[in-house]
C-alpha positions in Angstrom: -9.3 60.8 -12.9 -13.0 61.3 -12.0 -14.0 63.0 -8.9 -15.8 60.3 -7.0 -18.4 60.9 -4.4 -21.3 58.5 -5.0 -19.8 55.6 -3.0 -18.1 52.3 -3.7 -19.4 49.9 -6.3 -18.2 46.3 -6.6 -18.7 44.6 -9.9 -18.5 40.8 -10.2 -17.5 39.7 -13.7 -15.2 41.2 -16.2 -17.1 40.5 -19.4 -18.8 43.1 -21.5 -21.5 43.8 -18.9 -19.0 44.2 -16.1 -16.8 46.5 -18.2 -19.6 48.7 -19.5 -21.1 48.9 -16.0 -17.7 50.1 -14.7 -17.4 52.6 -17.6 -20.8 54.3 -16.9 -20.5 54.1 -13.1 -17.1 55.8 -13.2 -18.5 58.5 -15.5 -21.2 59.2 -13.0 -18.9 59.5 -10.0 -18.6 56.1 -8.4 -15.5 54.4 -7.1 -15.3 51.0 -8.8 -13.7 47.7 -8.0 -14.1 44.9 -10.6 -13.5 41.3 -9.6 -13.1 38.4 -12.1 -12.4 34.8 -11.4 -10.1 34.5 -14.4 -7.6 36.7 -16.3 -10.2 37.9 -18.8 -8.6 36.0 -21.6 -11.4 33.4 -22.0 -14.2 35.9 -21.9 -17.2 35.3 -24.2 -17.0 38.9 -25.1 -13.7 38.4 -26.9 -14.3 35.9 -29.7 -17.9 36.5 -30.6 -19.3 37.8 -33.9 -19.2 41.4 -32.8 -22.7 42.1 -34.1 -25.1 44.8 -32.9 -28.5 43.4 -33.6 -31.8 45.3 -33.3 -32.8 42.5 -35.8 -32.8 40.1 -32.8 -36.1 41.2 -31.3 -37.3 37.6 -31.1 -35.9 35.9 -28.0 -34.2 32.5 -28.2 -37.3 30.9 -26.5 -39.5 31.1 -29.6 -42.0 28.4 -30.6 -40.0 27.2 -33.7 -36.9 26.5 -31.6 -38.5 23.6 -29.8 -39.2 21.6 -33.0 -35.8 22.6 -34.5 -34.1 21.8 -31.2 -35.6 18.3 -31.1 -34.5 17.7 -34.7 -31.0 19.0 -34.1 -30.2 17.8 -30.7 -29.2 14.3 -31.9 -26.8 15.6 -34.5 -23.4 16.7 -33.0 -22.7 18.8 -36.2 -26.1 20.7 -36.0 -26.4 24.4 -35.2 -28.2 23.6 -31.9 -27.1 20.7 -29.7 -28.2 19.6 -26.3 -25.7 17.2 -24.8 -27.6 14.4 -23.2 -27.4 14.7 -19.4 -29.3 13.8 -16.3 -28.2 17.1 -14.7 -31.3 18.5 -13.0 -30.3 22.1 -13.8 -30.5 21.3 -17.5 -33.9 19.5 -17.2 -35.3 22.4 -15.1 -34.0 25.0 -17.6 -35.5 23.0 -20.5 -38.9 22.9 -18.8 -38.8 26.7 -18.2 -37.7 27.2 -21.8 -40.6 25.2 -23.2 -43.1 27.1 -21.0 -41.7 30.4 -22.3 -41.6 29.5 -26.0 -45.1 30.8 -26.8 -46.2 33.4 -29.5 -47.6 35.6 -26.7 -44.3 35.8 -24.9 -42.4 36.5 -28.1 -44.9 39.3 -29.1 -44.6 40.8 -25.6 -40.8 40.8 -25.6 -40.3 42.3 -29.1 -40.7 46.0 -28.4 -38.6 45.8 -25.2 -35.7 44.0 -27.0 -35.9 46.5 -29.9 -35.6 49.5 -27.6 -32.8 47.8 -25.7 -30.8 47.1 -28.8 -31.4 50.5 -30.4 -30.3 52.3 -27.2 -27.1 50.2 -27.3 -26.4 51.0 -30.9 -26.7 54.7 -30.2 -24.4 54.4 -27.2 -21.8 52.6 -29.4 -22.0 55.5 -31.9 -21.3 57.9 -29.0 -18.5 55.8 -27.6 -16.8 55.5 -31.0 -16.4 59.3 -31.0 -14.6 59.4 -27.6 -10.8 59.7 -27.4 -9.1 56.4 -27.0 -11.9 54.4 -28.6 -11.6 52.9 -32.1 -13.1 49.5 -32.2 -14.0 49.1 -35.8 -17.6 50.2 -35.6 -19.2 49.8 -39.1 -22.9 50.5 -39.9 -23.3 48.3 -43.0 -26.2 46.3 -41.5 -26.3 42.5 -41.5 -27.5 40.2 -44.3 -29.7 37.2 -43.5 -28.6 34.9 -46.4 -31.0 32.0 -47.3 -30.8 29.2 -49.8 -34.3 27.7 -49.5 -37.8 28.9 -50.1 -38.9 27.8 -46.7 -36.1 29.7 -44.9 -36.8 32.7 -47.1 -40.5 32.7 -46.2 -39.7 32.5 -42.5 -37.1 35.3 -42.7 -39.4 37.6 -44.7 -42.2 37.0 -42.2 -39.9 38.0 -39.4 -38.6 41.0 -41.4 -42.2 42.3 -41.9 -42.7 42.1 -38.1 -39.5 44.1 -37.7 -40.8 46.7 -40.1 -43.9 47.0 -38.1 -41.7 47.7 -35.1 -40.1 50.6 -37.1 -36.8 48.9 -38.0 -35.0 49.7 -41.2 -35.2 46.4 -43.2 -35.0 45.6 -46.9 -35.8 42.4 -48.7 -33.3 41.6 -51.4 -33.5 39.3 -54.5 -30.6 37.0 -55.4 -29.4 39.7 -57.9 -29.7 42.5 -55.4 -27.7 40.8 -52.7 -25.0 39.8 -55.2 -24.7 43.4 -56.3 -23.8 44.6 -52.8 -21.2 41.8 -52.5 -19.4 42.3 -55.8 -16.1 40.6 -54.8 -17.4 37.2 -53.9 -19.8 34.8 -55.5 -22.9 34.0 -53.5 -25.0 30.8 -53.8 -28.3 32.0 -52.2 -31.8 32.7 -53.5 -32.2 36.0 -51.5 -31.5 37.9 -48.3 -33.0 40.2 -45.8 -30.8 43.2 -45.2 -31.2 44.7 -41.7 -29.9 48.2 -42.2 -30.6 48.8 -38.5 -27.8 46.5 -37.5 -24.0 47.1 -37.2 -20.8 45.4 -36.2 -17.5 46.0 -34.5 -14.2 44.3 -33.5 -14.8 42.9 -30.0 -11.1 42.4 -29.0 -10.4 46.2 -29.6 -13.5 47.2 -27.7 -12.7 45.0 -24.8 -9.1 46.2 -24.4 -10.1 49.8 -24.8 -12.8 49.6 -22.1 -10.4 47.9 -19.7 -7.7 50.5 -20.4 -10.2 53.3 -19.8 -11.6 52.0 -16.4 -8.0 51.4 -15.2 -7.1 55.0 -16.2 -10.0 56.3 -14.2 -8.8 54.7 -11.0 -10.9 51.5 -11.0 -9.4 48.6 -9.0 -9.3 45.4 -11.2 -8.8 42.2 -9.2 -8.2 39.1 -11.4 -8.0 35.4 -10.7 -10.2 36.0 -7.6 -13.2 33.6 -7.4 -16.0 34.9 -5.2 -16.6 32.5 -2.3 -19.5 34.2 -0.5 -21.1 37.4 0.7 -21.3 39.2 4.0 -25.0 39.9 4.3 -26.6 42.0 7.1 -30.1 43.5 7.3 -30.9 42.6 3.6 -27.7 44.2 2.3 -24.4 42.9 0.9 -21.7 44.5 3.1 -18.8 42.6 1.5 -17.8 40.3 -1.3 -15.6 37.5 -0.2 -12.9 36.3 -2.5 -10.3 33.6 -1.9 -7.8 36.2 -0.7 -9.8 39.1 0.8 -13.2 40.6 1.4 -14.1 43.7 -0.8 -16.4 46.0 1.0 -18.7 48.6 -0.7 -22.0 50.3 -0.9 -23.3 48.6 -4.1 -22.8 45.2 -5.8 -23.3 44.6 -9.5 -23.5 40.9 -10.3 -22.7 40.0 -13.9 -20.7 36.8 -14.1 -21.9 35.4 -17.4 -22.6 31.7 -17.2 -21.4 31.6 -13.6 -24.4 33.8 -12.6 -26.4 30.8 -11.1 -23.4 29.9 -8.9 -22.9 33.5 -7.8 -26.6 34.1 -7.2 -26.9 30.9 -5.1 -24.1 32.3 -2.8 -26.4 35.3 -2.2 -29.5 33.1 -1.6 -31.0 33.7 -5.0 -32.0 31.5 -7.9 -31.1 32.9 -11.3 -31.2 30.1 -13.9 -28.7 30.3 -16.8 -27.4 27.5 -19.0 -24.0 27.9 -20.8 -24.5 27.9 -24.6 -21.1 27.0 -26.0 -20.1 28.6 -29.3 -17.0 28.4 -31.5 -15.3 30.8 -33.8 -12.1 31.2 -35.9 -10.6 33.8 -38.1 -9.6 33.6 -41.8 -8.0 36.1 -44.2 -10.5 38.4 -46.0 -8.4 39.2 -49.1 -8.9 37.5 -52.5 -12.7 37.1 -52.3 -13.5 40.0 -49.9 -16.7 39.9 -47.9 -18.1 43.4 -47.4 -21.1 42.8 -45.2 -21.6 40.7 -42.0 -24.0 37.9 -42.6 -26.0 35.2 -40.9 -26.2 32.0 -42.9 -29.7 31.2 -42.0 -30.1 27.5 -42.5 -26.6 26.8 -41.1 -27.0 29.3 -38.2 -23.4 30.5 -38.8 -22.3 34.1 -38.3 -19.8 35.7 -40.8 -18.2 39.0 -39.7 -15.5 41.0 -41.5 -13.3 42.6 -38.8 -9.8 43.9 -38.4 -8.8 42.9 -42.0 -10.0 39.3 -41.5 -13.3 37.5 -41.4 -14.6 35.7 -38.3 -16.8 32.6 -38.8 -18.7 31.5 -35.7 -21.7 29.6 -34.5 -23.3 26.6 -32.8 -25.2 26.5 -29.6 -24.2 23.6 -27.4 -26.1 23.4 -24.2 -24.0 21.4 -21.6 -22.1 22.0 -18.5 -19.1 24.3 -18.7 -16.1 22.4 -20.1 -12.8 22.9 -21.9 -13.4 20.3 -24.6 -13.3 21.4 -28.3 -15.9 19.4 -30.1 -14.4 19.2 -33.6 -17.7 18.0 -35.0 -19.2 21.3 -34.1 -16.4 23.2 -35.8 -16.6 21.0 -38.9 -20.3 21.9 -39.1 -19.4 25.6 -39.3 -16.6 24.9 -41.9 -18.8 22.7 -44.1 -21.5 25.4 -44.3 -19.3 28.1 -45.6 -18.9 27.0 -49.3 -22.6 26.3 -49.4 -23.1 30.1 -49.3 -19.7 31.3 -50.6 -18.6 28.7 -53.2 -15.3 30.4 -53.8 -14.2 30.0 -50.2 -12.4 26.8 -49.5 -11.8 27.0 -45.8 -9.9 24.2 -44.1 -10.9 22.9 -40.7 -8.6 25.0 -38.4 -6.3 23.4 -35.9 -7.4 23.4 -32.2 -4.9 26.2 -31.4 -6.8 28.6 -33.8 -10.3 27.8 -32.4 -11.8 30.1 -29.9 -14.8 29.0 -27.8 -16.9 30.7 -25.2 -20.1 30.2 -23.2 -23.1 32.4 -23.8 -25.2 32.9 -20.7 -28.7 31.8 -21.8 -31.8 32.4 -19.6 -34.8 30.0 -20.1 -37.0 32.6 -21.6 -34.3 34.2 -23.8 -34.5 37.5 -22.0 -31.7 39.2 -20.0 -31.8 39.7 -16.2 -31.5 43.4 -15.3 -32.5 45.3 -12.2 -32.3 45.5 -8.5 -32.8 42.4 -6.3 -35.9 42.6 -4.1 -34.2 40.4 -1.4 -30.9 42.3 -1.3 -31.5 46.0 -1.6 -28.0 47.0 -2.8 -27.6 44.3 -5.4 -28.1 44.9 -9.1 -28.1 41.9 -11.4 -27.0 42.3 -15.1 -26.7 39.0 -17.0 -28.2 36.2 -19.0 -27.9 38.1 -22.3 -27.3 34.9 -24.3 -26.0 35.6 -27.8 -26.8 39.3 -27.5 -24.1 40.3 -25.0 -22.0 42.6 -27.2 -25.1 44.1 -28.7 -26.7 44.9 -25.4 -23.5 45.8 -23.5 -23.5 49.6 -23.4 -27.2 49.9 -22.8 -26.8 47.5 -19.9 -23.9 49.5 -18.4 -25.7 52.8 -18.8 -28.9 51.5 -17.1 -26.8 49.9 -14.3 -25.5 53.4 -13.6 -28.9 54.9 -13.8 -30.3 52.3 -11.4 -27.3 53.0 -9.1 -28.0 56.8 -9.3 -31.7 56.4 -8.9 -32.2 58.3 -12.1 -34.7 57.8 -14.9 -34.0 54.7 -17.0 -33.2 55.0 -20.7 -35.4 52.0 -21.5 -38.1 50.0 -19.9 -36.7 47.0 -18.1 -39.7 45.6 -16.2 -39.7 42.3 -18.2 -36.1 41.7 -17.2 -36.8 41.2 -13.5 -33.7 39.2 -12.2 -35.8 37.3 -9.6 -38.6 36.2 -11.9 -37.8 32.6 -11.3 -37.5 32.9 -7.5 
């Protein structure tokens, strides 16, 4: 067990940001209590594509997403779907998204996101060498597979921007990409291979982090919804749950898609919309897929992991709900043979379908840093589809903020109160 002398840190949220924050805080000498409103089974960190993506240096709020979103939003099988609603929070989020989706904002964000992702990748490499951690980290890169000239032009344009940022990227012809996927036929006209990317098995990562923080003496309180905060003189003195108040010196607010609700209890406004995604697993045997891939036109992720392959995708902006929209799942299934003609994947039964909610900020950038209003509050959330990729870097920098030490990356554009 660590010798702790820094103080007591209370982490709200048991997703990847909460667990990595606990990991690095424990390493640096803090006592840690982690609170989650559920049992951690439905966490978005569990069923995602497991991709580590320096390739994702363009935030979700990019100019092309508005035109694509308008085209897609009326098709319930499309990759991006906005459920029609008169909910003011969705309208407000959408207006902020449109304001942010400019070339200037994208260009400004790119080097910050690149550094954030590359830091995380290095930390994953370090973590994989530690005793008790074996989460299937593989550095094969990720293939951006495209079927049309238009999609290819767009991907190559982005890839050239990535190369200017110093990322290891290769453009592949149809023959070249087929050569590195010898066991399965591809129906594509080319690909961009992001050698800078990697992938892992999220379920193993999640359970190993949880086991570690418990072994180091962290208190983990499950099924405990936060009801409020004891605030005095600009500090949070206690976190109120339904059963007890947890006191401490420092509060880290993660909370995923529940960040707006949590922040409101603390007198803050941190806009996040839940972006619902679906995934399911299939055998990876007869026609084995070697490399993770993104099917560009379909916006579907394909990740070999733990002897199987995970197919996932869709972005459904709507209120948090437990409904499985089978049209969305069918959209994923129907896209698979378009790129892998030998794969005849049936629509899975509902019991095999995982879904989770990605916490999407309006400008596509995370929230990370100290609150200006509450001096002992650190916010770490809003990572959208990049949660697994940015997890360790977030946790490490939460600990650096807590310890008032130099930060491993520049976080000034991630101000958690930029919408207050």
